[in-house]
C-alpha positions as CSV (number, residue, x, y, z in Angstrom):
1,X,-86.5,-18.2,-7.4
2,X,-83.0,-18.7,-6.1
3,X,-82.4,-18.6,-2.4
4,X,-80.8,-15.2,-1.7
5,X,-79.1,-16.1,1.6
6,X,-77.5,-19.1,0.0
7,X,-76.1,-16.9,-2.9
8,X,-74.6,-14.5,-0.4
9,X,-73.0,-17.3,1.5
10,X,-71.5,-18.7,-1.6
11,X,-70.1,-15.3,-2.6
12,X,-68.6,-14.9,0.8
13,X,-67.0,-18.3,0.8
14,X,-65.6,-17.6,-2.7
15,X,-64.1,-14.3,-1.6
16,X,-62.5,-16.0,1.4
17,X,-61.1,-18.8,-0.7
18,X,-59.7,-16.2,-3.1
19,X,-58.1,-14.3,-0.3
20,X,-56.7,-17.5,1.1
21,X,-55.4,-18.5,-2.3
22,X,-53.8,-15.0,-2.8
23,X,-52.3,-15.2,0.7
24,X,-50.9,-18.6,0.0
25,X,-49.5,-17.5,-3.3
26,X,-47.9,-14.4,-1.7
27,X,-46.4,-16.6,1.1
28,X,-45.0,-19.0,-1.5
29,X,-43.7,-16.1,-3.7
30,X,-42.0,-14.2,-0.9
31,X,-40.5,-17.4,0.4
32,X,-38.6,-17.7,-2.9
33,X,-34.9,-16.5,-2.9
34,X,-34.1,-13.2,-4.5
35,X,-32.0,-13.4,-7.6
36,X,-30.1,-10.3,-8.5
37,X,-30.1,-10.2,-12.3
38,X,-28.8,-8.0,-15.2
39,X,-30.0,-8.0,-18.8
40,X,-27.8,-9.1,-21.6
41,X,-27.4,-6.0,-23.8
42,X,-25.2,-4.6,-26.6
43,X,-22.1,-2.6,-25.8
44,X,-18.4,-2.2,-26.2
45,X,-16.6,-5.5,-25.7
46,X,-13.1,-5.3,-24.2
47,X,-10.4,-8.0,-24.7
48,X,-8.3,-7.6,-21.6
49,X,-5.5,-9.4,-19.9
50,X,-6.1,-9.9,-16.1
51,X,-3.5,-9.6,-13.4
52,X,-2.9,-8.9,-9.8
53,X,-1.7,-5.5,-8.6
54,X,0.5,-4.4,-5.7
55,X,1.4,-0.9,-4.8
56,X,5.0,-0.5,-3.6
57,X,7.2,2.4,-2.6
58,X,9.6,3.0,-5.5
59,X,12.4,2.4,-3.0
60,X,13.1,2.4,0.7
61,X,16.4,3.1,2.4
62,X,18.0,2.5,5.8
63,X,19.7,5.8,6.5
64,X,23.0,5.0,8.3
65,X,25.7,7.0,9.9
66,X,29.3,6.7,8.8
67,X,30.6,8.3,11.9
68,X,30.4,7.2,15.5
69,X,29.1,9.7,18.0
70,X,26.3,10.9,20.2
71,X,23.1,12.2,18.7
72,X,22.7,15.8,19.8
73,X,19.6,16.8,17.7
74,X,17.0,14.9,15.8
75,X,14.0,15.7,13.7
76,X,13.1,12.0,13.2
77,X,9.5,11.1,13.8
78,X,7.6,8.1,12.3
79,X,5.2,9.2,9.6
80,X,6.8,12.6,9.1
81,X,7.3,13.7,5.5
82,X,10.7,14.9,4.5
83,X,12.0,16.7,1.4
84,X,15.3,16.0,-0.1
85,X,18.0,17.9,1.8
86,X,15.8,18.4,5.0
87,X,17.7,18.0,8.3
88,X,17.5,14.6,9.9
89,X,20.1,14.2,12.7
90,X,23.1,16.0,14.1
91,X,26.0,14.0,15.8
92,X,28.2,15.7,18.3
93,X,31.2,17.1,16.3
94,X,33.3,18.1,19.3
95,X,36.1,15.5,19.1
96,X,36.3,15.9,15.3
97,X,36.5,19.7,15.6
98,X,39.4,19.4,18.0
99,X,41.2,17.0,15.7
100,X,40.7,19.5,12.8
101,X,42.2,22.3,14.9
102,X,45.3,20.1,15.7
103,X,45.8,19.2,12.0
104,X,45.4,22.9,11.0
105,X,48.1,23.9,13.6
106,X,50.5,21.1,12.4
107,X,49.9,22.2,8.8
108,X,50.6,25.8,9.6
109,X,53.9,24.8,11.4
110,X,55.0,22.7,8.5
111,X,54.4,25.5,6.0
112,X,56.4,27.9,8.2
113,X,59.3,25.4,8.5
114,X,59.4,25.1,4.7
115,X,59.4,28.9,4.4
116,X,62.3,29.3,6.8
117,X,64.5,27.1,4.7
118,X,66.7,24.1,5.2
119,X,70.0,23.9,7.2
120,X,71.0,21.4,4.6
121,X,70.9,24.1,1.9
122,X,73.5,26.1,3.9
123,X,75.6,22.9,4.3
124,X,75.4,22.4,0.5
125,X,76.5,26.0,-0.1
126,X,79.5,25.5,2.2
127,X,80.4,22.2,0.4
128,X,80.3,23.9,-3.0
129,X,82.5,26.8,-1.7
130,X,85.0,24.2,-0.4
131,X,84.9,22.3,-3.7
132,X,85.7,25.6,-5.6
133,X,88.6,26.3,-3.3
134,X,90.1,22.8,-3.7
135,X,89.8,23.0,-7.4
136,X,91.8,26.3,-7.4
137,X,94.4,24.8,-5.1
138,X,94.7,21.7,-7.2
139,X,95.4,23.9,-10.2
140,X,98.2,25.6,-8.2
141,X,99.5,22.2,-7.1
142,X,98.8,22.8,-3.5
143,X,96.2,20.0,-3.1
144,X,96.0,16.5,-4.5
145,X,93.5,15.2,-7.0
146,X,92.2,12.8,-4.3
147,X,91.2,15.8,-2.2
148,X,89.2,17.1,-5.2
149,X,87.4,13.8,-5.6
150,X,86.4,13.8,-1.9
151,X,85.1,17.4,-2.2
152,X,83.0,16.5,-5.3
153,X,81.6,13.4,-3.5
154,X,80.7,15.6,-0.5
155,X,78.8,18.0,-2.7
156,X,76.8,15.2,-4.3
157,X,76.1,13.7,-1.0
158,X,74.7,16.9,0.5
159,X,72.7,17.5,-2.7
160,X,71.0,14.1,-2.3
161,X,70.4,14.9,1.4
162,X,68.7,18.2,0.4
163,X,66.5,16.5,-2.3
164,X,65.4,13.8,0.2
165,X,64.5,16.6,2.7
166,X,62.4,18.4,0.1
167,X,60.6,15.1,-0.7
168,X,59.9,14.5,3.0
169,X,58.7,18.0,3.6
170,X,56.4,17.8,0.6
171,X,55.1,14.5,1.7
172,X,54.4,15.8,5.2
173,X,52.6,18.8,3.7
174,X,50.5,16.6,1.4
175,X,49.6,14.2,4.2
176,X,48.4,16.9,6.5
177,X,46.4,18.6,3.8
178,X,44.8,15.3,2.9
179,X,44.1,14.4,6.5
180,X,42.5,17.8,7.0
181,X,40.3,17.3,3.9
182,X,39.2,13.9,5.3
183,X,38.3,15.3,8.7
184,X,36.4,18.2,7.2
185,X,34.5,15.8,5.0
186,X,33.7,13.7,8.1
187,X,32.5,16.8,9.8
188,X,29.9,17.4,7.1
189,X,28.7,13.8,7.7
190,X,28.0,14.6,11.3
191,X,24.9,16.4,10.0
192,X,22.6,14.0,8.1
193,X,20.0,15.1,5.7
194,X,17.2,13.4,3.7
195,X,18.6,11.8,0.5
196,X,15.2,12.0,-1.3
197,X,11.6,13.1,-0.8
198,X,10.0,10.5,1.5
199,X,8.3,9.6,4.7
200,X,10.0,8.3,7.8
201,X,8.9,4.8,8.4
202,X,11.0,3.8,11.4
203,X,13.3,5.5,13.8
204,X,16.3,3.7,15.4
205,X,18.2,6.5,17.1
206,X,17.0,9.4,19.3
207,X,18.7,12.5,20.7
208,X,21.2,11.4,23.3
209,X,21.9,7.9,21.8
210,X,25.5,6.9,21.2
211,X,25.7,5.2,17.8
212,X,28.4,3.2,16.0
213,X,29.6,3.6,12.4
214,X,27.1,2.1,9.9
215,X,24.4,1.9,12.5
216,X,20.9,2.7,11.0
217,X,19.2,5.8,12.4
218,X,16.0,5.6,10.4
219,X,14.1,4.0,7.5
220,X,12.8,6.3,4.8
221,X,10.2,5.4,2.2
222,X,10.1,7.4,-1.0
223,X,7.0,9.3,-1.9
224,X,7.1,8.0,-5.4
225,X,5.2,4.8,-6.0
226,X,5.5,1.7,-8.2
227,X,2.2,0.0,-9.2
228,X,3.4,-3.6,-10.1
229,X,1.1,-5.9,-12.0
230,X,1.8,-9.6,-12.2
231,X,0.7,-11.3,-15.5
232,X,0.5,-15.0,-16.2
233,X,2.8,-16.4,-18.9
234,X,0.0,-17.3,-21.3
235,X,-1.3,-13.7,-21.3
236,X,2.1,-11.8,-21.2
237,X,3.0,-11.9,-24.9
238,X,0.3,-9.3,-25.9
239,X,1.3,-6.7,-23.4
240,X,2.9,-3.5,-24.8
241,X,3.9,-0.1,-23.3
242,X,1.2,2.5,-23.6
243,X,-1.8,0.1,-23.5
244,X,-4.7,1.3,-21.5
245,X,-5.9,-0.5,-18.4
246,X,-8.4,-0.5,-15.6
247,X,-7.4,-1.0,-12.0
248,X,-9.5,-1.8,-8.9
249,X,-8.0,-1.8,-5.5
250,X,-9.4,-3.9,-2.7
251,X,-9.2,-1.0,-0.2
252,X,-11.3,1.3,-2.4
253,X,-14.2,-1.1,-3.2
254,X,-15.5,-1.5,-6.7
255,X,-14.2,1.9,-7.9
256,X,-12.2,1.6,-11.2
257,X,-9.2,3.8,-12.0
258,X,-7.7,4.4,-15.4
259,X,-4.2,3.3,-16.0
260,X,-1.6,2.6,-18.7
261,X,1.3,0.3,-19.1
262,X,4.5,2.2,-18.2
263,X,7.1,-0.6,-18.3
264,X,7.2,-4.2,-19.3
265,X,9.9,-6.1,-17.5
266,X,11.7,-8.8,-19.5
267,X,11.9,-11.4,-16.6
268,X,9.4,-13.3,-14.6
269,X,9.2,-13.5,-10.8
270,X,11.3,-16.4,-9.6
271,X,8.7,-17.7,-7.2
272,X,5.4,-17.3,-9.1
273,X,6.7,-17.4,-12.7
274,X,4.4,-14.4,-13.4
275,X,5.7,-11.6,-15.5
276,X,6.0,-8.1,-14.1
277,X,4.5,-4.9,-15.6
278,X,4.6,-1.4,-14.1
279,X,1.5,0.7,-14.4
280,X,0.8,4.4,-14.4
281,X,-2.4,4.9,-12.5
282,X,-4.7,7.9,-12.5
283,X,-4.8,8.2,-8.7
284,X,-3.3,10.8,-6.4
285,X,0.1,9.6,-4.9
286,X,-1.2,9.9,-1.3
287,X,-3.9,7.3,-2.1
288,X,-1.3,4.8,-3.5
289,X,-0.4,3.4,-0.1
290,X,2.4,0.8,-0.2
291,X,1.0,-2.6,0.3
292,X,-2.3,-1.8,-1.3
293,X,-3.5,-4.7,-3.6
294,X,-6.0,-5.2,-6.3
295,X,-6.6,-6.4,-9.8
296,X,-5.9,-5.0,-13.2
297,X,-7.4,-5.5,-16.7
298,X,-5.0,-4.5,-19.5
299,X,-6.9,-3.7,-22.7
300,X,-5.4,-5.4,-25.8
301,X,-8.5,-5.1,-28.0
302,X,-12.0,-3.6,-28.4
303,X,-15.0,-4.1,-30.5
304,X,-18.8,-3.6,-30.6
305,X,-20.6,-6.5,-29.1
306,X,-24.3,-7.6,-29.6
307,X,-24.5,-9.2,-26.2
308,X,-22.6,-8.2,-23.1
309,X,-23.2,-9.5,-19.6
310,X,-21.5,-8.7,-16.2
311,X,-18.4,-10.9,-15.9
312,X,-19.8,-12.0,-12.5
313,X,-22.5,-13.8,-14.3
314,X,-20.1,-16.3,-15.8
315,X,-19.6,-19.7,-14.3
316,X,-17.0,-21.1,-16.6
317,X,-18.9,-21.3,-19.9
318,X,-22.3,-21.2,-18.3
319,X,-24.8,-18.6,-16.9
320,X,-28.0,-18.9,-15.0
321,X,-30.9,-17.3,-16.9
322,X,-34.2,-16.4,-15.2
323,X,-37.3,-16.8,-17.4
324,X,-40.8,-16.2,-15.9
325,X,-39.3,-16.5,-12.4
326,X,-37.6,-19.9,-13.1
327,X,-33.9,-20.5,-13.2
328,X,-32.3,-22.3,-16.1
329,X,-28.7,-23.2,-16.8
330,X,-27.5,-21.9,-20.2
331,X,-24.3,-22.9,-22.0
332,X,-22.6,-19.9,-23.7
333,X,-19.7,-19.1,-25.9
334,X,-17.6,-16.4,-24.4
335,X,-15.7,-13.8,-26.5
336,X,-13.8,-10.8,-25.1
337,X,-13.6,-10.7,-21.3
338,X,-12.9,-7.4,-19.5
339,X,-12.6,-6.6,-15.8
340,X,-16.3,-6.2,-15.3
341,X,-18.0,-7.2,-18.6
342,X,-17.9,-10.3,-20.8
343,X,-19.0,-10.7,-24.4
344,X,-21.3,-13.6,-25.1
345,X,-21.1,-14.8,-28.7
346,X,-23.7,-17.6,-28.5
347,X,-26.2,-18.8,-26.0
348,X,-28.0,-15.5,-25.1
349,X,-30.0,-12.9,-26.8
350,X,-30.5,-9.3,-25.9
351,X,-32.7,-8.8,-22.9
352,X,-32.1,-12.2,-21.3
353,X,-31.8,-11.8,-17.5
354,X,-28.7,-13.5,-16.0
355,X,-28.0,-14.0,-12.3
356,X,-25.0,-11.9,-11.2
357,X,-24.7,-12.6,-7.5
358,X,-24.5,-15.6,-5.2
359,X,-24.4,-18.1,-8.1
360,X,-23.7,-21.0,-5.8
361,X,-27.2,-20.5,-4.2
362,X,-29.1,-21.4,-7.3
363,X,-29.9,-24.6,-9.3
364,X,-31.7,-25.1,-12.6
365,X,-35.5,-25.2,-11.9
366,X,-35.4,-23.0,-8.8
367,X,-38.3,-20.5,-8.5
368,X,-36.9,-17.0,-7.7
369,X,-37.9,-13.4,-7.2
370,X,-36.1,-11.1,-9.5
371,X,-34.2,-7.9,-8.5
372,X,-32.5,-6.1,-11.4
373,X,-29.2,-4.5,-10.4
374,X,-28.3,-1.0,-11.3
375,X,-26.8,-0.6,-14.7
376,X,-23.0,-0.1,-15.0
377,X,-21.0,1.2,-17.9
378,X,-17.5,-0.1,-17.0
379,X,-16.1,-2.9,-19.1
């Protein structure tokens, strides 16, 4: 008969060995790096043109005064929103108002003088009467023809004098009226208003400041925005107005926003030689902060794909595939590439797990633990 104590000891030793082996396996397993993977699967493949994106104010303006003076009132405050026509700054109009009063007085006096009439007109009437008298005496033989010629010349001379006086009076009147109009126009410029809807970016003049002509008083940024995309020369030819796009801004994480091509500019940026495209983005204007940057994917084609993988899985024309916890390097043929997804024409089959994060940490042959990322639907 078998020795029972020996059997029990063997069982105990076997159990301990099994526990130790399991523990060792667990230590080895959990010491492996974690590979975040995603399965290759069918879906919509997007042929898209990539580009960089920058949000800019449609325009910004230095608001300048045309008239020198002292600022008496100001509503300028950095960050304050303004509507077109809103009051900005008032400049002391005192000196200009006095000048207008003086011009109005001079204009009134000039008009009264013209209404009273000219002394030259009386002189002309007298010369004409004298000419008529001489003509009568010449006919009677009491005056010589030379006296008649002198009288005729005098009448003509006084007529010219009267005409010149009329021209001078009219010129004075026109000059005063024009000067008054200029001063009144200048008076309207003493009160400055917002030229467009915008936000005050900087303030250069405060109440009490004495400012010179053409001195900036504030910088305004329009509330309208331009989302500018820069596209490389090799990808530019396929861009058309109206094409749909997806935009991702660095400030808003991985969130994708719908967009469309609004304008295709015909020239390239002189420094980067990248072509410029303006986008219309489905995002509230207040979130389109000037200076915000990101990336765009402009869709130029779509088709159903048998095998799609996250674009992050691509390393050139290769991917890392995990099979039974082991990493292998796989060459692939890439088709359409979108902002987030890439079509694989050859080299993968549906269900293959590809590594999508920290690709530089892995080499072919590595043993890894697998963590499948959450599925995404964006292309």
